[in-house]
Phi, psi and omega in degrees: 000133177216118167208147175310134176221155170238149185247137184226108173067230181265008190247132172254135178248126194248129182237000177191155181248134177245316168226150176213124174057043179086338178279128177274117185261004185295334179275347183283156181292150182305322181294333178284316182299313180298315174300315174305320180299304179300331170287321174300312189285349180277349177303138180299337179270001177270109172244160171074008174230127177236149171281136172298133181296128188239137178252131174263314186270165183298317180296318187286333186289315174303318178301310174294325177300309177306309186301318180292322174297312182292333181272007174056050179273164181298314186171201179218160179239126171254131183235146170287131181301331184260016181260142178291169180287130181235118176295154176092180181289142174296142181240160176307121178083011181267200183274354181223149176224121173268129178238112184263147172277086181272156174242178171222155183209156176259138183214162178252141177291121181254345173189151177261127174270175167285159170070037171065043180231150176220150173276137183251152179220158172228151184264126173239184183305335187266343188128202187274133177237145176290145167234021174106188185253148175228141179278139178257107186305149184297337172280014175230146168295144169288119191284159179287158170303128179107344188277138177276125188229165179253128174240147172259140181209171189265311178199171169252157170268137188289330183283326193245341194060010180288141177284139186255118185060053174291144179224128181291130183253338183125172186284153174243123171267350180253023173239132175269151178312317187291352181267001183260087182253152180292339183292348181274349181297143160266117180264149179289133184278185187266354181264203185290115176259001184279153174310133179250000000 
């Protein structure tokens, strides 16, 4: 048995089937792999492994998409039902499409680091707190300390408030420093944050 898994606590989530009882399923259509995996995971002696919820028709895809966005999950992966398994990350125009639910925030540059990176901070009730560093692409000038910038990110970690996968979008001339507050952040939830 060989299938990709993601782990959340004591529970594993299976989202594809590669091999079963010595048979290689990689060349089989995704729909066949999904049915075989579902059948296997429905056995009563299989514990701690769940099938990732999958929507087939348009209405259920839209419902699940909105639900995952509302629950602040990382994103979704769309797969062609007739496609064989392809290792690696989904690419543009391929058999899979990954869609991440990004958020944006306005933050203040607190410090200029080495190698074209700056530290960002946001205001909370106790003062300014760091939300991590962001790399400044070479096609942008490195902003000065005190500049308000816009960042795109996937989510923030609740323990540290650090932004995960931040991307610099540029300076903000229309936002004041006092508007750069911590409450604008989208935090990683306590549940399944993996792509579903």
